[in-house]
N, C-alpha and C positions, 0 to 999 in steps of 0.2 A: 447368333447371340440374340437373346432374348430382349426384350424390352427394357426389363429389370436391368439386365447386366449394362445395358446402355445407359441407361439412368443412373447407373451406379458408376461407370467410367467416366460420364461426363462430371458428375459433382467430385470424383475425384481430379480431374483435371483442372475442374474450377477453383479447388483448392490451390494448385500451382499456379492458378492466373492471379487469384488473391494475394498470395504469398508475394509475386513479380510486381504486383502493380500499388501496394498499398504501404504505408509508413508501419501499419500494424497489423497483425493477424491475432484473433481472438480462439483460440478452438479448446473445446473441451477433449481430453484427450483418448475418450473411449469413442467417439465420431468416427473415428477413419482408422483403416490399418496401418501399422508402423511404419511400412515404408514410404508409403506416402507422406505419413507426419515429417519423417526425417527427410525428405527430398522437399517437402516444404519450409522444414527449417533451414535446410541449407540455401535453398532459392532466397527466402526471406533476408537471411542474413548477409547474402551478397549482394542484396538491393539496398543494403543500410536499413531495413526494418527492423521490428521489433517482433517476434513471434512469442505469443503469451500463452501459453500450454496450461489451462485449468485441470488441476487432477481430480479425476473420478475417484479415485482409491482402487480401481480393477486393474490398471494395468503393472506389471513387473516393475521394481526397481532398475533393474538391469537396464529394460530400455528407456525407462526417464532419464537415466543416467546417459544414456547414449542421445537421447534427445538434446539433455542439456550440454553434452560436449560438443553439439553440431551449434549451439548458440542460444538454444530456446530459454525463456524465462521460466521458471515453472511457478506457480500457484498453488499452495496445497494449503490443506486444515486440519486440525486436530479431529474433524468428521471424518473424511478421507481418509488421513493419516493419524489415527488415535496414537501409534507407536513413534515417538518423534525422532527416534534415532535413526528410522528407515530413510529422512530425508538426507543424513549428511552425505550418504557416495554422491547422491543427485550435485549437490552443493560442490563438492570437492571436483566430478568430472566438468562442470560448468564455468569455473573459477576462471580456467585460461582461456575461454571462448567468449568471457567476458557475459555472460549472462547471468540472472539473479535469480535468487528464489527466496519464495516470500513463504510463509507459514501462518495462517489465522486461526487464532486461538477464539474458539465461542463459547466453549462450555465452563464450568465451574474453574475457578482458582483459589478456591478455601476450602478448607475441610479435610478429607481423610490423609491417612500416610501414604496410599497410591497416589493420591494427587500432587502429594509433595514431591514423591519420588518422578511423575511426571515433569511437573515443573522443573526439577533439576535437569532432567532431559529437553526441557526447553531454553534454558539458559544454555545450554551444550551446543543446541543449535545457533543459538547469537554468537557462542565463541568461534565455530566455525566460517560467519559470515552470514548466515540466514537471516533475512529482514523478517520481525516478529510483528504483527499487525493484534491490535486487541482494544476492545470497546468497552464502556461500561454501560450501554445502553440498554441491555437484557441482563449483564451480571454486573454484581459489585465487584469492584477492583482495589486492591490493596497498594496505597502509595509505595509501600517497602517493596512491596513486589515489583512495581513498575519500575521502581529505582533499580534493583538488582539485574532485570531483564535488559534495563537501558545500558548501564554499566557491561555487561556480557556484551552485547551487541555491540558498544563501541571499543571494546579489546580485539574484537574478531573482524573488523569491517563492515558489522552487519548495523541496520538501523531497528531502534523500536517505533512503531507509528502506534500513536494512542490517541482514538477518539473520544474526546471528552462530551457527557451530558450532563445537563444540570447545570446549578449555581458554580461559578468557578471558583478553585479552592486554591489555597496558598500552596499547596504541593506541587501545583503544575511549575512554580519556578524552579523547585528542585530537579523535576523530571528536565525541563527543558535544560538545565546546567549538567546535566547526565548526559546528554546528546539525543535524547527523547525529540521525536516530531511528533506535534501536537496539533490536532484538528479540533474546534471548538466555534461553536453557534458566538454569533456577538451578542444574542439576547441572553447570553448566559451572564453576561458581565453587567452588574448595575453600574449606570455612569455615575452615580453620588456615592457609590460605596467602595467598588471594585476597580476602579481605573488604575488604583497604585498595583492591583495585582496583574492585571494586563503589562503596565509598564515595566514590571519586576521581571513577568516570564517572556518579554521579546527583549529585554536586556540579556539575560541568561541564555538566550537561544543565539543572541549574536556573539557572543563569548562562546560559546560551545561550538560554533559554524552549525548549529541543528536546524532546525524549522518551526517556524508556526504558521497556522494556516487557518484564517478566520473566515467561517461563512456567514454572510449579510443574507437574513431572511425577512428584515424588516425595515422598510425603510426609517422608523424612528430610530433603529442604532447608524445612523448615518454619520454623523461626526464621532462616533466613536470608533467606527469601521476606518473611517479617514485618519484618525490620529494613529490608529495601530499598522497601517499602511505606511504612514510615514516614516515611523519608527521599524519597518523591515519587515511586515509580515508579508505574506501572499493571501491576496484574497479573492474569496470566490462568492458571487453576485449570484442569490437565488429572486431576487424580486421582480416583479412584472416589468415589460419593458418600458422605458421614457421617454420623453423627449432628450433628443439629441445635445441641446442647449442645457440641459439639466446639471445640478453639480453630480447629482447620482451617476449620470452618464458618461461624464467625463472620468469619474473615479473608476467605473468599469472598464474604461478605454486604457488607463494607467494600470490598471489591477490585470490586464490581459497581456500584458506587455512582460510582466513577471511571472514568466512561465515556471510551473511545478516540475520539479524533476521526478520521473517516471517511479522514481522508487520512495515517494512522499506518498503514495496511496495504493490499494488494492485494487486493481483493474480498474477502479472507477476514481474520478478525483474528488466525486459526491458520494463515495461507498460509508454507508452505513448512517447518512447523515440526511 
């Protein structure tokens, strides 16, 4: 056995050790050969962990379906899989094993007839239980599209998770009411003008049993964040460390106990923010 072969073998067995000893493993699907991935998924599942498999777009759908059937969560995207219908068999294979399938839409959602057909296929993903994730950080998103996708997901047991950037908008209430999960920065809300929007969004979220995740980046938004948390929001604090006796520290500690469902974000709680 050459030194390179030994290094590869050690690396492969290291994956199994990670799968057995941690609550979660995140691996891109082109980093290991299929048999090692399959064994690692099974080990992780048996230990009660989550195996997060990131789709590179290079592995065939049959292999991905086997991994999903073993219990892997698949994280795909329109970059890795520009033909959304390819993901449907993966979702169907993973359903009984309790795995979830996530699809991130990073490209344009406005424009050509070809894009309309693509979005129709995206809605079908939602109706099969795939969780759809998208943001307006780099591309504009139409409120009507978000509502349609959220309703499609709701009908099939999937979720739409939307990461909103910029000034808060009233359509967020409708989106929350349609079952959409929303991530938003606290500074998106003007305390003097937008507090009613925040309250309406949180009310709609409670009624639909969806979720609203507020990201606190500035201490100046502390009072708004505290009110949102008191009304049921999930809170993620990104402010500098503070004294243990401070109001912010107490809020951080309380917020940490309200843990986010892993389906409420794409790989990371702070994805795209």
